[in-house]
PAKETI-220951 format. One line per field, with one value per residue (C-alpha): residue number from 1; y, x, z. Coordinates in steps of 0.5 Angstrom, whole numbers, plus 500, padded with zeros to 3 digits. Each point is the difference from the previous one (the first is absolute). Example, Ala and Ser with C-alpha at 12.3 -4.5 7.8 and 13.67 -1.06 7.14 Angstrom:
<rs>
i = c(1 / 2)
Y = c(491 / 507)
X = c(525 / 502)
Z = c(516 / 498)
</rs>
This chain:
<rs>
i = c(1 / 2 / 3 / 4 / 5 / 6 / 7 / 8 / 9 / 10 / 11 / 12 / 13 / 14 / 15 / 16 / 17 / 18 / 19 / 20 / 21 / 22 / 23 / 24 / 25 / 26 / 27 / 28 / 29 / 30 / 31 / 32 / 33 / 34 / 35 / 36 / 37 / 38 / 39 / 40 / 41 / 42 / 43 / 44 / 45 / 46 / 47 / 48 / 49 / 50 / 51 / 52 / 53 / 54 / 55 / 56 / 57 / 58 / 59 / 60 / 61 / 62 / 63 / 64 / 65 / 66 / 67 / 68 / 69 / 70 / 71 / 72 / 73 / 74 / 75 / 76 / 77 / 78 / 79 / 80 / 81 / 82 / 83 / 84 / 85 / 86 / 87 / 88 / 89 / 90 / 91 / 92 / 93 / 94 / 95 / 96 / 97 / 98 / 99 / 100 / 101 / 102 / 103 / 104 / 105 / 106 / 107 / 108 / 109 / 110 / 111 / 112 / 113 / 114 / 115 / 116 / 117 / 118 / 119 / 120 / 121 / 122 / 123 / 124 / 125 / 126 / 127 / 128 / 129 / 130 / 131 / 132 / 133 / 134 / 135 / 136 / 137 / 138 / 139 / 140 / 141 / 142 / 143 / 144 / 145 / 146 / 147 / 148 / 149 / 150 / 151 / 152 / 153 / 154 / 155 / 156 / 157 / 158 / 159 / 160 / 161 / 162 / 163 / 164 / 165 / 166 / 167 / 168 / 169 / 170 / 171 / 172 / 173 / 174 / 175 / 176 / 177 / 178 / 179 / 180 / 181 / 182 / 183 / 184 / 185 / 186 / 187 / 188 / 189 / 190 / 191 / 192 / 193 / 194 / 195 / 196 / 197 / 198 / 199 / 200 / 201 / 202 / 203 / 204 / 205 / 206 / 207 / 208 / 209 / 210 / 211 / 212 / 213 / 214 / 215 / 216 / 217 / 218 / 219 / 220 / 221 / 222 / 223 / 224 / 225 / 226 / 227 / 228 / 229 / 230 / 231 / 232 / 233 / 234 / 235 / 236 / 237 / 238 / 239 / 240 / 241 / 242 / 243 / 244 / 245 / 246 / 247 / 248 / 249 / 250 / 251 / 252 / 253 / 254 / 255 / 256 / 257 / 258 / 259 / 260 / 261 / 262 / 263 / 264 / 265 / 266 / 267 / 268 / 269 / 270 / 271 / 272 / 273 / 274 / 275 / 276 / 277 / 278 / 279 / 280 / 281 / 282 / 283 / 284 / 285 / 286 / 287 / 288 / 289 / 290 / 291 / 292 / 293 / 294 / 295 / 296 / 297 / 298 / 299 / 300 / 301 / 302 / 303 / 304 / 305 / 306 / 307 / 308 / 309 / 310 / 311 / 312 / 313 / 314 / 315 / 316 / 317 / 318 / 319 / 320 / 321 / 322 / 323 / 324 / 325 / 326 / 327 / 328 / 329 / 330 / 331 / 332 / 333 / 334 / 335 / 336 / 337 / 338 / 339 / 340 / 341 / 342 / 343 / 344 / 345 / 346 / 347 / 348 / 349 / 350 / 351 / 352 / 353 / 354 / 355 / 356 / 357 / 358 / 359 / 360 / 361 / 362 / 363 / 364 / 365 / 366 / 367 / 368 / 369 / 370 / 371 / 372 / 373 / 374 / 375 / 376 / 377 / 378 / 379 / 380 / 381 / 382 / 383 / 384 / 385 / 386 / 387 / 388 / 389 / 390 / 391 / 392 / 393 / 394 / 395 / 396 / 397 / 398 / 399 / 400 / 401 / 402 / 403 / 404 / 405 / 406 / 407 / 408 / 409 / 410 / 411 / 412 / 413 / 414 / 415 / 416 / 417 / 418 / 419 / 420 / 421 / 422 / 423 / 424 / 425 / 426 / 427 / 428 / 429 / 430 / 431 / 432 / 433 / 434 / 435 / 436 / 437 / 438 / 439 / 440 / 441 / 442 / 443 / 444 / 445 / 446 / 447 / 448 / 449 / 450 / 451 / 452 / 453)
Y = c(458 / 504 / 499 / 502 / 504 / 507 / 498 / 498 / 496 / 503 / 495 / 501 / 507 / 501 / 494 / 502 / 505 / 506 / 500 / 507 / 500 / 494 / 506 / 505 / 496 / 503 / 493 / 500 / 507 / 501 / 493 / 502 / 504 / 494 / 496 / 507 / 501 / 498 / 493 / 505 / 507 / 507 / 502 / 500 / 506 / 506 / 507 / 505 / 505 / 506 / 498 / 500 / 493 / 499 / 498 / 496 / 499 / 495 / 503 / 508 / 501 / 499 / 497 / 501 / 508 / 500 / 495 / 505 / 506 / 498 / 498 / 506 / 502 / 494 / 500 / 497 / 497 / 496 / 499 / 495 / 500 / 496 / 506 / 506 / 504 / 497 / 502 / 507 / 504 / 496 / 501 / 507 / 501 / 496 / 502 / 498 / 493 / 495 / 496 / 493 / 496 / 494 / 499 / 494 / 505 / 506 / 494 / 498 / 508 / 503 / 494 / 503 / 507 / 497 / 499 / 498 / 499 / 502 / 495 / 503 / 496 / 496 / 493 / 496 / 504 / 500 / 493 / 500 / 508 / 498 / 495 / 502 / 506 / 494 / 498 / 506 / 501 / 506 / 503 / 499 / 503 / 496 / 503 / 496 / 494 / 498 / 494 / 497 / 493 / 497 / 496 / 506 / 503 / 495 / 500 / 507 / 500 / 495 / 503 / 507 / 495 / 499 / 507 / 503 / 507 / 504 / 499 / 502 / 499 / 506 / 499 / 506 / 501 / 495 / 506 / 504 / 501 / 498 / 494 / 499 / 502 / 495 / 495 / 502 / 501 / 492 / 498 / 504 / 496 / 506 / 497 / 493 / 494 / 501 / 494 / 504 / 506 / 502 / 504 / 504 / 505 / 503 / 498 / 497 / 508 / 497 / 496 / 492 / 494 / 496 / 502 / 497 / 501 / 505 / 498 / 506 / 502 / 508 / 504 / 500 / 507 / 503 / 501 / 493 / 493 / 496 / 494 / 502 / 502 / 494 / 496 / 493 / 499 / 497 / 504 / 503 / 506 / 506 / 503 / 506 / 497 / 498 / 507 / 504 / 497 / 495 / 494 / 499 / 496 / 495 / 493 / 501 / 507 / 502 / 497 / 503 / 504 / 496 / 500 / 508 / 501 / 494 / 502 / 506 / 499 / 493 / 501 / 503 / 494 / 495 / 505 / 499 / 494 / 496 / 497 / 495 / 493 / 496 / 502 / 498 / 505 / 500 / 506 / 501 / 505 / 502 / 501 / 495 / 498 / 496 / 506 / 506 / 501 / 501 / 506 / 499 / 495 / 498 / 496 / 495 / 499 / 496 / 499 / 495 / 502 / 503 / 499 / 504 / 504 / 496 / 497 / 506 / 501 / 506 / 502 / 505 / 503 / 504 / 503 / 503 / 494 / 502 / 497 / 499 / 507 / 499 / 503 / 505 / 503 / 503 / 501 / 505 / 498 / 496 / 503 / 497 / 497 / 497 / 495 / 498 / 495 / 496 / 499 / 496 / 507 / 504 / 503 / 505 / 502 / 503 / 505 / 501 / 494 / 501 / 500 / 507 / 503 / 494 / 500 / 495 / 499 / 503 / 507 / 501 / 494 / 504 / 506 / 498 / 496 / 505 / 495 / 498 / 494 / 502 / 501 / 494 / 500 / 505 / 505 / 501 / 508 / 504 / 492 / 501 / 492 / 503 / 504 / 494 / 496 / 505 / 501 / 494 / 499 / 504 / 497 / 502 / 495 / 494 / 502 / 497 / 497 / 497 / 494 / 494 / 501 / 503 / 502 / 493 / 497 / 506 / 499 / 491 / 502 / 505 / 496 / 494 / 504 / 500 / 492 / 499 / 505 / 496 / 493 / 500 / 496 / 501 / 499 / 498 / 504 / 498 / 505 / 496 / 496 / 506 / 495 / 498 / 494 / 494 / 505 / 499 / 504 / 506 / 501 / 502 / 506 / 501 / 499 / 502 / 500 / 505 / 503 / 502 / 506)
X = c(493 / 501 / 507 / 497 / 505 / 501 / 499 / 506 / 498 / 502 / 505 / 503 / 500 / 504 / 505 / 501 / 506 / 499 / 492 / 500 / 506 / 496 / 494 / 504 / 505 / 506 / 504 / 503 / 503 / 496 / 501 / 506 / 497 / 497 / 507 / 504 / 495 / 503 / 497 / 499 / 501 / 498 / 497 / 504 / 501 / 498 / 500 / 506 / 494 / 503 / 497 / 495 / 495 / 500 / 492 / 497 / 493 / 496 / 493 / 500 / 493 / 494 / 503 / 507 / 500 / 498 / 506 / 505 / 497 / 502 / 507 / 501 / 507 / 503 / 502 / 494 / 505 / 495 / 492 / 497 / 493 / 496 / 495 / 504 / 494 / 499 / 507 / 500 / 499 / 507 / 504 / 497 / 503 / 507 / 502 / 506 / 499 / 500 / 494 / 498 / 493 / 504 / 504 / 504 / 503 / 501 / 505 / 503 / 502 / 500 / 502 / 506 / 496 / 496 / 500 / 493 / 493 / 494 / 494 / 493 / 496 / 494 / 501 / 502 / 506 / 504 / 503 / 503 / 503 / 502 / 504 / 504 / 502 / 502 / 503 / 504 / 502 / 496 / 496 / 492 / 494 / 494 / 492 / 496 / 497 / 508 / 498 / 494 / 500 / 503 / 505 / 503 / 501 / 504 / 504 / 502 / 501 / 505 / 503 / 501 / 504 / 504 / 501 / 501 / 497 / 496 / 492 / 494 / 493 / 495 / 496 / 501 / 496 / 505 / 504 / 496 / 499 / 493 / 503 / 505 / 495 / 495 / 507 / 501 / 493 / 499 / 507 / 499 / 494 / 496 / 494 / 502 / 501 / 497 / 495 / 496 / 502 / 495 / 502 / 495 / 502 / 494 / 504 / 499 / 499 / 501 / 496 / 500 / 496 / 496 / 504 / 503 / 505 / 497 / 498 / 502 / 506 / 503 / 505 / 506 / 502 / 506 / 503 / 500 / 504 / 495 / 504 / 505 / 494 / 498 / 507 / 500 / 492 / 496 / 499 / 494 / 497 / 500 / 494 / 500 / 496 / 506 / 504 / 502 / 498 / 495 / 505 / 499 / 494 / 503 / 505 / 504 / 502 / 498 / 498 / 494 / 499 / 504 / 506 / 499 / 498 / 502 / 507 / 498 / 495 / 503 / 506 / 500 / 496 / 506 / 505 / 497 / 497 / 506 / 495 / 506 / 499 / 494 / 493 / 493 / 497 / 493 / 496 / 492 / 499 / 496 / 501 / 506 / 501 / 506 / 503 / 499 / 499 / 493 / 496 / 501 / 503 / 501 / 507 / 502 / 507 / 501 / 506 / 501 / 505 / 506 / 505 / 497 / 495 / 493 / 496 / 498 / 495 / 500 / 494 / 500 / 494 / 500 / 495 / 494 / 501 / 501 / 502 / 496 / 500 / 502 / 496 / 506 / 500 / 493 / 496 / 504 / 501 / 505 / 507 / 500 / 507 / 502 / 502 / 498 / 504 / 496 / 504 / 499 / 499 / 498 / 500 / 505 / 497 / 503 / 498 / 502 / 505 / 506 / 498 / 499 / 497 / 500 / 496 / 497 / 492 / 496 / 502 / 501 / 506 / 503 / 499 / 503 / 506 / 504 / 507 / 502 / 505 / 507 / 502 / 504 / 500 / 504 / 497 / 500 / 503 / 493 / 497 / 503 / 501 / 501 / 506 / 501 / 502 / 504 / 505 / 500 / 504 / 505 / 501 / 494 / 497 / 496 / 492 / 495 / 496 / 507 / 498 / 505 / 497 / 493 / 496 / 500 / 497 / 496 / 497 / 499 / 496 / 496 / 500 / 498 / 493 / 499 / 502 / 494 / 495 / 502 / 501 / 493 / 501 / 505 / 506 / 506 / 506 / 508 / 505 / 505 / 499 / 495 / 495 / 493 / 500 / 496 / 498 / 505 / 496 / 501 / 507 / 496 / 499 / 506 / 505 / 498 / 502 / 504 / 499 / 507 / 498)
Z = c(470 / 494 / 497 / 492 / 496 / 503 / 507 / 506 / 507 / 506 / 501 / 493 / 500 / 506 / 498 / 494 / 499 / 504 / 499 / 500 / 494 / 496 / 500 / 498 / 494 / 505 / 501 / 506 / 502 / 506 / 503 / 503 / 505 / 504 / 500 / 503 / 506 / 506 / 504 / 506 / 503 / 498 / 493 / 495 / 494 / 505 / 498 / 503 / 505 / 497 / 493 / 497 / 499 / 493 / 498 / 495 / 500 / 497 / 499 / 500 / 501 / 505 / 506 / 498 / 500 / 506 / 502 / 496 / 503 / 507 / 497 / 497 / 504 / 495 / 493 / 496 / 494 / 496 / 500 / 497 / 498 / 495 / 498 / 498 / 502 / 507 / 502 / 497 / 507 / 501 / 495 / 500 / 507 / 499 / 493 / 500 / 502 / 495 / 497 / 498 / 499 / 501 / 507 / 496 / 495 / 505 / 505 / 494 / 497 / 509 / 505 / 501 / 502 / 505 / 506 / 502 / 497 / 502 / 497 / 501 / 494 / 499 / 505 / 495 / 498 / 507 / 500 / 492 / 501 / 507 / 499 / 494 / 504 / 505 / 496 / 498 / 507 / 501 / 507 / 499 / 502 / 497 / 502 / 504 / 498 / 499 / 496 / 496 / 502 / 507 / 496 / 497 / 508 / 502 / 493 / 502 / 506 / 498 / 494 / 506 / 505 / 495 / 497 / 507 / 498 / 503 / 499 / 503 / 498 / 499 / 505 / 503 / 506 / 503 / 502 / 503 / 507 / 501 / 498 / 505 / 505 / 499 / 501 / 506 / 503 / 498 / 503 / 506 / 501 / 500 / 499 / 501 / 496 / 493 / 497 / 495 / 495 / 494 / 494 / 496 / 494 / 495 / 494 / 494 / 497 / 493 / 496 / 503 / 501 / 495 / 494 / 494 / 495 / 495 / 493 / 497 / 497 / 500 / 497 / 505 / 501 / 497 / 505 / 503 / 499 / 502 / 498 / 505 / 505 / 500 / 501 / 503 / 500 / 495 / 494 / 500 / 495 / 501 / 504 / 504 / 506 / 503 / 500 / 504 / 506 / 500 / 497 / 509 / 498 / 495 / 504 / 493 / 502 / 507 / 507 / 502 / 506 / 505 / 495 / 500 / 507 / 503 / 501 / 503 / 505 / 502 / 501 / 508 / 502 / 496 / 504 / 507 / 500 / 497 / 494 / 498 / 499 / 497 / 501 / 496 / 495 / 498 / 496 / 499 / 493 / 495 / 493 / 499 / 492 / 497 / 498 / 506 / 507 / 504 / 501 / 508 / 505 / 506 / 502 / 506 / 502 / 507 / 503 / 506 / 505 / 499 / 506 / 505 / 496 / 500 / 493 / 497 / 495 / 494 / 496 / 494 / 497 / 493 / 496 / 504 / 505 / 506 / 507 / 507 / 503 / 508 / 504 / 503 / 494 / 501 / 495 / 494 / 494 / 499 / 495 / 493 / 502 / 507 / 505 / 506 / 505 / 505 / 507 / 505 / 504 / 495 / 493 / 495 / 494 / 495 / 494 / 492 / 497 / 504 / 507 / 502 / 505 / 504 / 508 / 504 / 501 / 502 / 501 / 507 / 500 / 496 / 504 / 506 / 495 / 504 / 501 / 493 / 498 / 499 / 492 / 499 / 493 / 495 / 497 / 493 / 499 / 497 / 500 / 492 / 498 / 492 / 505 / 505 / 493 / 497 / 507 / 501 / 493 / 503 / 506 / 504 / 504 / 496 / 498 / 505 / 494 / 497 / 495 / 503 / 507 / 499 / 495 / 495 / 507 / 500 / 493 / 501 / 505 / 496 / 494 / 503 / 500 / 493 / 500 / 505 / 496 / 493 / 502 / 504 / 506 / 507 / 499 / 505 / 498 / 502 / 498 / 502 / 493 / 496 / 499 / 502 / 504 / 497 / 494 / 494 / 495 / 503 / 498 / 494 / 503 / 505 / 493 / 493 / 493 / 497 / 492 / 497 / 497)
</rs>
């Protein structure tokens, strides 16, 4: 493990007096939020429903701008982005919002003017930014995947539990009507016990596979603070191969296709099939390198019986590799993204990334499906996960993808797929301990070191 000057292990990072405060050089101000959090009971720091939520965004371009536009009814008080050119459209829309490149400075100067924090940055930045927000007692909305590593997901879950604030991961399809329908259909036994699930996506849509670190050093764009963009990741010379979105291919910054889409595509199965507890995970791939994700992968999770639920196998296909087509589907080409749920009495198919257009196969069975299961799961108004979080910050129902009870565990499941890819052999993962049984070497990928920046 690299403990050279300028790096810090996860354990030391977290044991040092308030981890994010160490990175910021801000002392202990934020750590008090944990001490004040209730051990049990409702959320703290809730907002008067008659007032607007004061939101700061860490990340203001790209996906962050989509999230902000859906929260535009609230008070956007601060916009932080390491590249002001990338954030320009958000700056123009909210000209009164304070502008920052370094979120540590933003918290130091504006903590008492912020209620909630949106974090929509490259994956490697999620954890340190979210930890700092929690240490200041702020509600957080963190884009998927929740964290860069499994160890971070587990640590963030415990930090969120202690902070006692409202949290949500941005796998926004979890708020959908169709996600709920699939869970209700499966729960009602419409297709009988589910024993297999196949997921597929056309991604990557960025350059990925067979990559090594670029040798060329390029000039840093004048609007970008490259040191802040790298954050806790190892220091590298700037090269535009990483930006604006191809960082997903590089293990130092992203989590490949599984990290990009897994928390979306696998969400409904995780919820409907109660995919908790230990599992076996294995992977095949092509184009994997030490520093970057593969060109394509096929990942399999195998779960034993869970209570009355039978064993189930999950198969993930990406990079143009498609699952077998069930005869009940017919001869039409498969959509570029979707899920098949195989039960003892039939198949449910959904399309897209968020369980869209659920239907039974074959089509004749769907046409005969007139008596539908009762809708027992509460609906999210408008299916809007961002406003679900905003409303929860004002005393509304807890968000469905709350970090403590839901999305940290989903993230562990998803990122275990990357463990199998990078370790190159089948693994037995135990979420009770956060370890791979009999594989101590996997800890170097479950946890990581952090650059002090």
